[in-house]
N, C-alpha and C positions, 0 to 999 in steps of 0.2 A: 434432356433427362430431368425428371422430377424426383423430388424426395418427399416422402410423407413425414411431416415434422412431428416429433414426439414432444411431450412437455419438457423433457430434458433438452432437446434441440432448441426449443423456444427460449428457455432460460439461458442457454449457452450463447445464442445469437444476441440476446438482449445484453448479456454481460460484455460481449465483445464491443457492442455499441457504446456502452458506458466506459469501458476501459481503453477504447480506441483499438488497441492490439493486445492479444493474449498469446503467449507462447504455447506450443503443444503441451509442454509439461504443466503449465498453469491450467489449461483446459482439462487435462487429465486429473489433476489434483482436485479441481472443483467438481467435475461432473462424471469422471470415470475412475474413481479411486481404486476399484478392484479389477479394472480391465488392463489388458496388456497394451503396451505402447503401439503395437501394430494395429490393434482393434481401434484405438483412438484415432490414429492416422487414417484408417480406412473410412471411419465415419466422417471425419473432417473433409476428406477428398470427395465424398458423396455430397456433402452440403455445399462444397465449393463448385462442383460440377453443376449443381442445381441453382447456383447463383445466390445462395443464402449467406455464404461467407466468401471472402477472398483470402488467399494465402500468399505469403511473401517471405523470402529469405534472401539475404544479401550475397550468399555464396553457398555452394553445395554442401559444405560441412556445417553450416550454421543451422540452429534450430529454427523451424518455421514459426512465423507469427501469423495470426488470424484476426481479421476484422469482419464486421457485418457487411454483407454483400448487397448489391442493388435490389435483388428480389426479396430482401427482408423489409423493404420500405413500408409496405402496407401493414405488416405484422407489428413493426416497431411503432408506427403511428398510433396504434390502438393502446399502447402503453406509454404514450407521450415521449417517445424516443425518436431520434433521427439517425440516419445512416451517415456517419462522419465521412469526410473526404478521404478517399482511398489513396492516401499518399504514404509511402514508406516513412517510418519515423526518422526524424533527423538525429535524435539522440536515443537510439534504440536501447542501450544499456540503462539509461536513466528511466525511460518509460517502463521497461520490464521490472526494474527495481521498485518503482512506486507501486506497480501492480502486485509485486511480491508482498509488499507491506499490506496492501488492501486485502489480499487473500489471507495473510496471517491474522489480520483483524477479524475478518468475516468468518473464519473457521475456528476462532478461539472460543473460550468458555464464557466470555462476557457478553451480555446483550449489547448490540451495537445500535445506537440511535441514528447515526449517519456516518458516511465516509465520503469525502469529496476530494478528488485530486485537483491539482492546480488548474488543469484545463477546464474543470467544471466550475471553478470559483468565479470566473469572469461572467458566466451566465447567471450567476447568483448575485451579481453586483457587490462583490467583495469590497468593503469600504476602506480597508486599511492599507497603509503605505507598503508594508511588507506582505508578500504573498508566499505562503508556505507551499511546499511540494504536495502536502496533503494535510487535511484537518479531519479529525474524527472524534466521535463522542461515545464513551462507554458508560453503561449504566451499572456501575459497581458500587452498590450502596446508594450513592447519588450519581448524578450525571457528571462525568469527568471529560472535559474537552482537552484533546491533545493535538498540538500542531507538530508536523513532522518535516524534516529536511533530509533528503538523500544526497549526501555529499560525495562526489566522485573525484575530488581534488581538482576540479576545473576552475574553482574560484579561490582566491588567496585566503589565508586563514584570517586575516583582519576583517575581510568582508563577511565571512561566515560568523565570526565572533560578534560583529556588529549586528547582524541579523538576529542571532540568539539573544543578545542583550536587549534588542528592541522588544522581543517577546517577553523577556523578563521584566521590562519596564511596564508592561501591560498594554493590551489592546483596548481602546475605549469601548465600553459596553459589551465586551466579549471576554469574560473571564476564562483563563486557560489554566489547567491543572498541571500540565507538564509539556516540555518540549522533547521530542524524540529525534535524535540525530543518528541516521544510518550511514555508515561509511564502508568503503571498500578496504581501506587500509587502517588497521587498528591503531597505528601510530598517530593518526589524525585525531583520535579521541584524546590521547594524552596531551597533544599540543593544544587542543581546544580547552581541555580542563585547566591548563596553565593560564590560558587567556581569560577565562571567566571566573576562576576560583575566588578572586578577591571580592567579587560582587555578592552581597548578601541579599537574601530574599527567600520567600517560601516556594517560589516556582522551581520545580526540579527540572534538570536537564539530564535526560537518560540517553545512553549510547549503546549501540550494538553494531556489529558488522553485518553486511548483507549476507555473507556466507553463513553466519550463525543463525540468522533469521529465516533464510530461504528454506522452504519445505516444512517449516514449523508453524505453530499458531502463536498468537500474541500472548498466550498464557505461559509459554515456555520461559524458564528463567535464563534469558540470554542478555539481560540489560545490566549496565553499570550506571551508577550515579555520577555523572560527569561533574555536576555542580558541587559534589562533595569531594572532588579531587580524585575521581575514578576509584570508588570503593571496590575492593577486590572481590567481594562476594557477589556472584550473579544472582539476580532476583527476578521474580515475576513482575510484570508491569503494574498489576493491581497493588502489590505491596509497596512499590516505589511511589505510587501516586497517593498512597494513604487510604486506599479503599479496602473493601472486604471482598474476599472471594465468594462467589455464589455457593450456596449449599450444594454439596454433592459434586463440586468441581474436582476433577482429577488432580488439580494442583493445590487443593486446599491443604494448608498446613505445611507447605514446602518452605524451605529456608531461602 
């Protein structure tokens, strides 16, 4: 069976290659925001039958994940992408969470200069000792580079705090405006704030739960200033990094 690829199909497949795996909900949010879930699933099944995507889920009740398929190879080569190895993700929840952050950044009100997940940084010869789960740059007034960690409580608090402190100490020749910490458990932010609060410096550490961020864009006020001892007022990212909201932004002027 063949499938006639639309421009949306091509963008979807390329994004799957970049992200390794996208959930059905993530595909829907990016490319079918007005379609029913059934319609999205039907299109993905057609692309899978034609070999342009492969789909996987670890049990019948789990949401399916989708990756670029073998028949997408020639199409992806034209845009300098490759088909990743079709192995089920070892840390499914972690990968999905990083891609939730990517989608929040790329669908937000701020121009995005780039977004690279940890698995992309190796190919870019990332030169620093600490490797973030993601690094991205927003053009908010000037370019603001943000490094991000998605913490699922799998490493101890001392190791996480040491990693955050390494960012705060500065990465050589790579100025960072803020560190973003995404957590599953909001209590982790409180413990992290107590660990890093005595350290002074201009670099902000911003925190949010994955539940608060998922399904929203990066301009939504879901962040707290962890380096300020967990300020109680939720704020947009642009305000916390000291930038200016773009003219006409729906979040302009929000507290």
